[in-house]
C-alpha positions as CSV (number, residue, x, y, z in Angstrom):
1,M,-15.9,-16.5,-12.6
2,P,-16.1,-16.3,-8.8
3,L,-16.8,-19.7,-7.1
4,R,-19.4,-18.0,-4.9
5,K,-21.9,-15.4,-6.2
6,P,-21.7,-12.1,-4.4
7,L,-24.6,-11.1,-2.1
8,S,-27.0,-8.5,-3.2
9,K,-26.6,-4.8,-2.6
10,D,-29.4,-4.3,-0.3
11,N,-28.3,-7.2,2.3
12,T,-32.1,-8.6,2.0
13,D,-31.1,-11.3,-0.3
14,T,-33.6,-14.3,-0.2
15,R,-32.0,-16.4,-3.0
16,P,-32.0,-20.1,-2.6
17,M,-29.1,-21.7,-0.5
18,D,-27.5,-23.1,-3.7
19,D,-26.8,-19.4,-4.7
20,F,-24.7,-18.9,-1.5
21,F,-22.9,-22.2,-1.4
22,H,-21.3,-24.4,-4.0
23,P,-22.3,-28.0,-4.4
24,G,-19.6,-29.4,-2.3
25,E,-20.5,-27.2,0.7
26,R,-24.2,-28.1,0.2
27,Q,-23.4,-31.8,0.0
28,L,-21.6,-31.6,3.5
29,Q,-24.3,-29.3,5.0
30,R,-26.9,-32.1,4.0
31,A,-24.5,-34.9,5.2
32,W,-23.8,-33.3,8.6
33,Q,-27.4,-31.6,9.0
34,T,-26.3,-28.0,9.2
35,E,-28.6,-26.8,6.3
36,A,-31.3,-25.5,8.9
37,I,-29.0,-23.1,10.7
38,W,-28.4,-21.1,7.4
39,D,-31.6,-19.1,7.4
40,E,-31.8,-15.8,5.9
41,A,-30.9,-14.0,9.2
42,R,-27.7,-16.0,9.5
43,R,-26.6,-15.6,6.0
44,Q,-27.2,-11.8,6.4
45,R,-25.1,-11.7,9.6
46,L,-22.1,-14.0,8.3
47,L,-22.1,-13.6,4.6
48,W,-21.3,-10.0,3.6
49,R,-20.4,-8.5,0.2
50,E,-18.4,-5.7,1.6
51,I,-16.2,-4.6,4.5
52,P,-18.4,-2.4,6.7
53,E,-17.0,1.1,7.2
54,E,-16.8,0.7,10.9
55,L,-14.1,-2.0,10.2
56,H,-12.0,0.0,7.8
57,A,-9.6,1.4,10.5
58,R,-9.2,-2.0,11.9
59,I,-8.2,-3.6,8.5
60,E,-5.8,-0.6,7.7
61,G,-4.3,-0.9,11.1
62,A,-3.6,-4.6,10.8
63,P,0.2,-5.2,10.9
64,F,-0.2,-8.3,8.7
65,F,-2.6,-10.7,7.0
66,F,-2.6,-14.1,5.2
67,L,-3.0,-14.4,1.5
68,A,-4.3,-17.5,-0.2
69,T,-3.9,-18.0,-4.0
70,S,-4.0,-20.8,-6.5
71,D,-2.6,-21.2,-10.0
72,A,-4.7,-22.3,-13.0
73,A,-4.6,-25.9,-12.0
74,G,-5.8,-25.3,-8.5
75,R,-2.5,-25.7,-6.7
76,C,-2.6,-23.5,-3.6
77,D,-0.2,-21.2,-1.9
78,C,-0.7,-19.4,1.3
79,S,1.6,-16.5,2.4
80,F,2.1,-14.2,5.2
81,K,1.9,-10.5,4.2
82,G,3.6,-8.2,6.8
83,G,4.7,-4.7,6.8
84,G,3.1,-3.1,9.9
85,P,-0.1,-1.1,10.2
86,G,-0.9,0.5,6.8
87,I,-0.1,-2.5,4.8
88,V,-3.6,-2.6,3.6
89,R,-5.3,0.6,2.2
90,M,-9.1,0.6,2.0
91,L,-10.3,2.1,-1.3
92,G,-14.0,1.9,-0.4
93,S,-16.2,-0.9,1.2
94,R,-15.7,-3.3,-1.8
95,R,-12.1,-2.7,-2.6
96,F,-8.7,-2.6,-1.0
97,A,-5.0,-2.6,-2.0
98,F,-1.7,-3.7,-0.5
99,P,1.9,-3.4,-1.6
100,D,4.2,-6.2,-2.8
101,F,7.5,-6.3,-1.0
102,D,10.6,-7.9,-2.4
103,G,11.0,-11.4,-1.0
104,N,12.7,-14.4,-2.5
105,G,12.0,-13.3,-6.0
106,A,9.8,-16.4,-6.9
107,F,6.5,-14.5,-7.2
108,M,4.4,-17.4,-6.1
109,S,1.5,-15.3,-5.0
110,L,1.7,-12.8,-7.8
111,G,2.3,-15.5,-10.4
112,N,-0.8,-17.3,-9.3
113,M,-2.8,-14.1,-9.5
114,L,-1.9,-13.9,-13.2
115,Q,-3.2,-17.4,-13.8
116,N,-6.2,-17.2,-11.3
117,P,-7.2,-13.9,-9.9
118,Q,-9.2,-15.3,-7.2
119,V,-7.7,-14.6,-3.8
120,G,-8.7,-15.2,-0.2
121,C,-7.4,-12.9,2.7
122,L,-7.4,-13.7,6.4
123,F,-7.2,-10.8,8.9
124,I,-6.7,-12.1,12.5
125,D,-6.4,-9.7,15.5
126,F,-4.5,-11.9,18.2
127,N,-5.5,-9.3,20.9
128,D,-9.2,-10.1,20.9
129,G,-9.5,-12.9,18.4
130,A,-11.5,-11.1,15.9
131,R,-11.0,-12.4,12.3
132,L,-12.3,-11.7,9.0
133,R,-12.1,-13.6,5.8
134,V,-12.2,-11.6,2.4
135,N,-12.5,-13.3,-0.8
136,G,-12.2,-11.4,-4.0
137,R,-10.6,-10.9,-7.5
138,A,-7.0,-9.5,-7.6
139,T,-5.3,-7.2,-10.1
140,L,-1.6,-6.6,-10.2
141,L,-0.6,-3.1,-10.4
142,A,3.0,-2.1,-11.4
143,G,5.2,0.9,-11.8
144,D,3.4,4.4,-11.4
145,E,0.0,2.7,-10.7
146,A,1.5,0.9,-7.6
147,A,3.6,4.0,-6.6
148,R,0.5,6.2,-6.5
149,L,-1.1,4.1,-3.8
150,F,2.2,3.1,-2.0
151,P,5.0,5.5,-2.6
152,G,8.4,3.9,-3.3
153,R,6.7,0.5,-4.3
154,Q,6.9,-0.8,-7.7
155,R,4.1,-3.5,-7.3
156,A,0.8,-3.6,-5.5
157,V,-2.3,-5.7,-5.6
158,L,-5.8,-4.3,-6.0
159,V,-8.6,-6.6,-4.5
160,D,-12.2,-6.3,-5.6
161,I,-14.3,-7.8,-2.8
162,E,-16.7,-10.4,-3.6
163,E,-17.4,-12.0,-0.1
164,V,-16.7,-11.2,3.4
165,V,-17.1,-13.7,6.3
166,P,-16.7,-12.5,9.8
167,N,-15.7,-15.4,12.3
168,C,-16.1,-15.7,16.0
169,A,-13.0,-15.5,18.3
170,Q,-13.2,-19.0,19.5
171,H,-10.1,-21.0,19.2
172,I,-7.9,-18.0,18.3
173,P,-4.9,-17.8,20.8
174,R,-4.2,-14.3,22.4
175,L,-0.5,-13.6,21.7
176,I,1.9,-11.5,23.6
177,A,4.4,-9.6,21.5
178,A,8.2,-9.6,22.3
179,G,8.6,-7.2,25.3
180,G,5.5,-8.3,27.1
181,T,2.9,-6.2,25.5
182,T,-0.1,-7.4,23.5
183,A,0.4,-8.0,19.8
184,P,0.4,-4.9,17.7
């Protein structure tokens, strides 16, 4: 079961705040007096249930992203997922996939997904500071299922999107790639 309830289809959700935030978040919003800023307009602007189509090319063009997983006991792992543009394939506004590349053979991320399918993905564009947090439920694909999406790959991950949170560019450094050009 997701920690957060997905937003409604029509983006006119007027549910109470407790349906958008878990008790820990609500406790801190009350303690630090930020409850009032989370009106319906702000929730619609900053809590999405899908990746808008106008961002699909940007996500598919990302050369990397960060993946957060945790095991059944809640022990977390965060990993860098690289591979260049095309590492992510959008399969609609509520679903995307990415291949698994052979690494150290520990299968920390994939192993966590078997115990707890909830994942968080962070996409950052270091050219303009844009970032997008995407939370969802992962399914491991293997063999022909993976190869159909990513030829030559034996494993892939399918993510069913539950929540998307765009973030401002504040505090994101602009990076220059080796060779003096902006980051890819």
